[in-house]
C-alpha positions in Angstrom: -13.2 -8.4 1.2 -13.1 -9.4 -2.4 -14.6 -7.2 -5.0 -16.6 -9.2 -7.5 -17.4 -8.0 -10.9 -19.7 -9.4 -13.6 -18.2 -12.4 -15.5 -15.1 -12.1 -13.3 -14.0 -9.0 -15.2 -10.9 -7.3 -13.7 -12.0 -4.1 -11.9 -10.5 -0.8 -13.1 -7.9 0.8 -10.9 -9.0 4.3 -11.6 -9.8 6.0 -8.2 -8.0 3.2 -6.3 -4.7 3.7 -4.3 -2.9 2.0 -7.1 -4.5 4.0 -9.8 -3.9 7.3 -8.0 -0.3 6.4 -7.4 0.2 5.6 -11.1 -1.5 8.9 -12.1 0.9 10.8 -9.7 3.9 9.3 -11.4 3.0 10.5 -14.9 5.2 12.8 -16.9 8.6 12.6 -15.1 10.4 10.6 -17.8 9.4 8.2 -20.7 10.9 5.3 -18.9 8.8 6.0 -15.7 5.7 6.1 -18.0 6.7 2.7 -19.5 6.9 1.3 -16.0 3.5 2.8 -15.1 2.0 1.4 -18.3 3.5 -2.1 -17.4 2.2 -2.0 -13.9 -1.3 -0.9 -15.1 -1.2 -3.7 -17.7 -0.2 -6.2 -15.0 -3.0 -5.0 -12.7 -5.7 -5.0 -15.3 -4.8 -8.2 -17.3 -6.7 -11.5 -16.8 -4.4 -14.0 -14.9 -4.4 -17.6 -13.9 -3.3 -18.5 -10.4 0.0 -19.6 -11.9 0.6 -16.4 -13.7 -0.4 -14.4 -10.6 2.1 -16.4 -8.5 4.8 -15.8 -11.0 4.1 -12.1 -11.2 4.1 -11.7 -7.4 7.5 -13.4 -7.2 8.9 -11.4 -10.1 7.7 -8.1 -8.8 8.8 -8.4 -5.2 9.2 -11.9 -3.9 12.8 -12.8 -4.7 15.6 -10.7 -3.2 18.2 -10.2 -5.9 16.0 -11.4 -8.8 12.9 -9.3 -8.8 11.7 -6.0 -10.1 12.1 -4.3 -6.6 15.8 -5.3 -6.7 16.1 -4.0 -10.3 14.7 -0.6 -9.2 17.3 -0.5 -6.4 20.1 -1.3 -8.8 18.9 1.4 -11.2 18.9 4.0 -8.5 22.5 2.8 -7.6 23.5 3.2 -11.3 21.9 6.8 -11.4 23.5 7.9 -8.1 27.0 6.8 -9.1 29.3 9.3 -10.9 31.1 6.3 -12.4 27.9 5.3 -14.3 26.1 8.7 -14.5 28.3 11.4 -16.0 25.8 14.0 -15.1 26.9 13.7 -11.5 30.6 14.4 -12.3 30.0 18.1 -12.3 28.9 18.1 -8.6 31.4 18.7 -5.8 33.1 15.5 -4.7 31.2 15.5 -1.3 27.9 15.5 -3.1 29.0 12.8 -5.5 30.1 10.5 -2.6 27.0 11.2 -0.6 24.6 10.4 -3.5 26.5 7.3 -4.3 26.5 6.2 -0.7 22.7 6.7 -0.5 22.3 4.7 -3.8 24.5 1.8 -2.5 22.5 1.8 0.9 19.3 1.5 -1.0 20.6 -1.6 -2.8 21.8 -3.1 0.5 18.4 -2.4 2.2 16.4 -3.8 -0.8 18.4 -6.9 -0.6 17.0 -7.7 2.9 15.0 -10.9 2.5 12.5 -9.6 5.1 11.4 -6.9 2.6 10.6 -9.5 0.1 9.1 -12.1 2.5 5.4 -11.1 2.3 5.4 -11.3 -1.6 7.3 -14.5 -1.4 4.8 -16.0 1.1 1.9 -14.7 -1.1 3.3 -16.4 -4.1 3.8 -19.6 -2.1 0.3 -19.4 -0.8 -1.1 -19.1 -4.3 1.0 -22.1 -5.3 -0.4 -24.1 -2.5 2.8 -24.2 -0.5 
């Protein structure tokens, strides 16, 4: 059911599932805080149907070309000793295991089914 606010103001996210999750992610790293801030901005900004459709597609609706895929690629970058020198001090088997899991994440996040609902939501907003 839709939550309506006076003058169509965007309702706050505080105390919602999204707001609580964003709060839980605070303080890990400045980059994560920037991501949190960006997601909060997106959630609280006024949008048109067109910008809403575009944001939904950019966030998770286009396997290989969305934020969800970018997060997977970032995890793969972090879990590879080739691109993260901090892992080179680990034993070889740990390095290989970490890299393998990062590569698996990229593979699984590339599954079009994972992006299908966001893609269909964007299409529905677009009238398709």
